[in-house]
N, C-alpha and C positions, 0 to 999 in steps of 0.2 A: 821301514819299521814304523809302527804306530807311535804317535806321541801321546804322553799322558800328562795331565796336571798332577804333579807329585811334589814331594819334598826330598831334600837330601839330608841324610843322617850323618852328623859329624862323627868323626872317629873318637872324639872325646865325650860323646853322649854316654849317659849311665848304662851299664850293662848288667848290673845286679839289682835285685828288688830291695828298695830302701824301706823296709818295714817300719822301723822305729820312727823314721822321719815322717812317714805317712800317718802314723798314730798321733804324733805331735801336731801335725798339720790339721787333721780332722778334729782333734780335741780342741785346738785353739779356735777353729771356726765355730764349733758348737758352743763355745763360751762367749761369743760376741754378744753385745747388748746395744741398747738404744744410743749409747754414746759413740758407737762406731758408725761411720758414714756408710760403709759398704752394707752393714746390717740394715740401715734405714732404707736405702734405695732398692734393696732386694726384698722388700716386704711382700711383693706379689708372688714371690717364690718360696716364702718361708717354710710352709708345710712340706713342700717338696724337698727343700734344702735339708730339713731335719731328717727326712727319710734317706736322702743321699748320704749324709754324714753317718747316721747311725748304722745303716746297712753296711757301708764300707768298714766302719769300726768293728762291727760284729764279724765280718769276714776275716779280719786280721787279728781277732782276739782282743779288741780294745773296747768292747761295749761297756765294761765296768767304769770307764771314764765318763759315761753319760749321766746326766742328772735326770734319772727316770721320773722321779716325783714331779719335778718342775715341768718336764715335757708332757707328761700325761695331763697335768693341770692345764697347760696351754691348749692342748687338743680339746679338752672339755669346754674351754672358753670359746673355741672356734666353731662349735656345733650350734647350728641355728635351730629354731623351733620346727623348721621344715624337715629336720633330720640331716640335712647336708652339712658339710664341713668346709670351712674357708681356709685360705692360706694364712690369714691372721685375723685378729678380732675385728678389724675395720673393713674387711672385704667380704664380697658375696660368696656364698657356698658354690662349689664346682666339683664335678666328678674327678678332675685331676687331683685336687687337694683331698677330697674324700678318700680316694684310694691310698694316697700317701699316708694319711692319718691312720687308716685301717691297717696298713702294713706295719707302721711303727707300733701301734698297740698290739699287733700280733707278735712282733719281736719281743715285747715286754710281757706278753701273756696278760694283757690288761684290757681286753675288749669289753669286759663288764663295767668299765668305768664310764662308758658313753651309752646313749640311747641307740642300741643296735637296730631295733625295729624301726626307729626313725630314719636311720640310714637306708634301710631296705625300702621304705616308703618313698624317700627322696629319689633313689635310683630308679625305681619302678615308674615314677611320675615323669621321668625324662625319656622313656621309650616312646618312639613315634609309631604311627600306623604301619610304616614300611619295615619296621624292625630295628631301625637305626636308633641311636641315642644322641640327644642334645647334650652339650657339656653342662649347661645351666639353663636358667629360665629364659635366657636371651636367644636360644635356639640354634647355635652353631652346630652343624652335623659333621662328624669326623669319625673314622674307624678307630682312632685313639680312644674316643669316648665309649665305643662299644667294648673295647678291652677293659677300660677302667670300670665300667658298669659290671661286666661279667666277673672280672677278677675280684672286685669288691664284694659282690654278692656271694661268690664262692667262698671267700675267706670268712664270711659271717654265716655261711650255710643257709642262704636264703634265695637260691636261684629260682625257687617256686613262685616268686612275685613278678616275674617277667615272662614274656612270650619267647621261649627259646627257639622255636621253629622260625619265627619271623626274624629273630636276631641272626640266626645262621644264614637265612636266605639273603639278608642284606649284605653280609660279609661275602658270600659267594658272588653276588652281583658286582662286587668291587674287584673281582679277579680279572687280570688282564691276559692278553694273548701270550705274554712272556712268562706267565706263571706267577707273576708278582701281584701285589695289591696296592691300591691307591687309597686316598682319604674318603672317596665316595665313588659311585659307579662312573667310569670313564676317566678317572684321574690317573696321572702318571704313577707307575710303580715306584715305590720308595722303601728303603730298608726299614725305616722306623714303622711305617704303616704295615709292612709285611710281618714284622714281629708282632704287632698288635693283633692282626687278623689271625695269624697262626696261634697266638696265645689264646684268643677267644675260641677258636675251633678246637684247640687241644682241651681246654677246660670243659667244653661241651661234648667232647667225644666224637668230633666230626672231622678229624684230620684226613680221613679217607677221601674227602672231597677235593683235596689239594693235588695239583700236578707236581709231585715232589721232584721229579727229574728236571723238568723245565725250570722250576723255581730254584733248585739247587745250583744249576749252571748260572742263572742270573745272579745269584748271591756270590758265587765263586768269582765271577767276573768283577766284583767290587774290589778285589785285592790288586793293589798297584805294585810296581817294582820295588818301592821302599818297604813293602810288607804290610803297610797300613791299608785300611779299608775305607771306601767312600760310601755314601748313601745312595747314589745314583750315578749314571755315566757322566763323565767329564767334570767331576767335582774332586776337590782335594781330599786326601785322607783325613780322618778325624777319629780319635781314640774312642769316642762314644759308639762308633759303629763296630768296635770290637765286641760290643754287647749286642746291638740290634741284629747284626749279620750273623755272628757266631751263635747266638741263642736260637735264631731261626734255623740255622743249619743243624744245630743239636736237636731241635724239635722234630725235624723231618729226617733225622738219621743220616746226615751227610756232613757232619763236622769235619771229617777227615778229607774232605774235598778241597781244603785250602792249605796253604803252606804255613803250618803252625810256627815253625822256627823263625821265619821272617816276620810274622806278626808279633811274636814275643819280643823280638829285637826292636820293633817299632814302638811297642807300648813302653818298654823299659827306657827307650830313648826319650820318651815324652815326660819322664819324671823330672822334677826339680830337685837337684841334688843339694841345694842349699836350704830351701824351706820345707821340702817334702811336698807331696801332692803330685798329681798328674795333669798335664795340659792336653789340649786337642792335638797339638803338633809339637815337635821338638823346638824348644826355645821359647814357647809361648807361656803365658802365666797360668799356673795351676789353679784348679777350682774343685770344689767337692763333687760336682756333676761328673766331670771327666775322671776324677779319682775313683769314684764308685765304679764306673763302667770300664775303666782300665783294669782295676782289680778283679771285677767280675769276669772280664774276658780271660784274664790269666787263670782264674778259677775254672772256667769252662774247659780250658786246655789242659787242666791238671797240673799246672806249674806250682811247685812248692807246696804240696799237700799238707806238710807239717806247719806251714805258716799261713796259708790261705784256705779257709773252709770251702767245702763244696757248695755250689750255688744251684738253685733250681732255675732252669732255663725259661720257665713260663712266668713265674712270679717275681724273679730277680730278688729272691730272699734266700738266706742260708738254708741248705737242704735239711739240716737238723731241725730247724723250725717247722718246715713243712712236714717232716716225719712226726713231730710232736703233735701237730694238729690233724695228722692223718689225711693230708690233702696232697696227692701225687698223681695228677692226670697222666695217662699213658702218652708216650711219644711214639713216632713211627720207628720201625725197625731199621737198624743200620744196614746199608746196602753197599 
């Protein structure tokens, strides 16, 4: 029998969704300030953290707890003359933070508060001759940045500023023999990169270029006996892959290829029944990142539809928001 790196779920682990505790946990995180040590040392993640907290709050009906005015003002302060947006006022602009900022402003229906044309110009300036995108002026290339660029431009309706054909060609060259995708051509397949590549192709209407059956099997094989999912072979399960893997399966019409009941049990077991929030694995410390992707995974599986809003598998944003802005790229048919 094959051995797996996995975790054991305690019989005392939570079995019910702790909605109220999660709202309290996320609201408390959103209220942290300069006097808090954790707030200070995570400055490099601040814009992303705002997105994680607010999206999770919106999914569980708690967005009214957010300081909309203060958050929008913070984002405005983080936009540079180049049009790009940084994680905080003292850091450089980057595609990762620009996308998070655009997603937050879209949640609040407040895109008009920033220089949207500047954002489009910033993103366009990062596309390389081979179709790839650098994350910032320093030149790192990664398929994550392709997704950030295309998703960002799609949300602001400015896909016209980049070379779409070249962008698609780069993503296709990152496809591997197993159906998966890596960070660049020749790189190992990874669930996070797969999500980014599928999301990019979905937005651009090019999902027909994917080997959906081969990729579906690779993604299904990420499920371990505990029910949790890992990002690549021989790794421990992590709640965040409840998003990267499930969203990918949803995009290619094969969400039903995994054992949903076992995955739900795993996600619920990763909740902190004292503080609220969700961790990567049972018994670890909860954080907004894993809380969002745990809740998002439960949403994709249709758990508690009266408590958790439906989520869009491409943009990781509430489906009602995507309907409001009339942005709903097609997915592959269920097989």
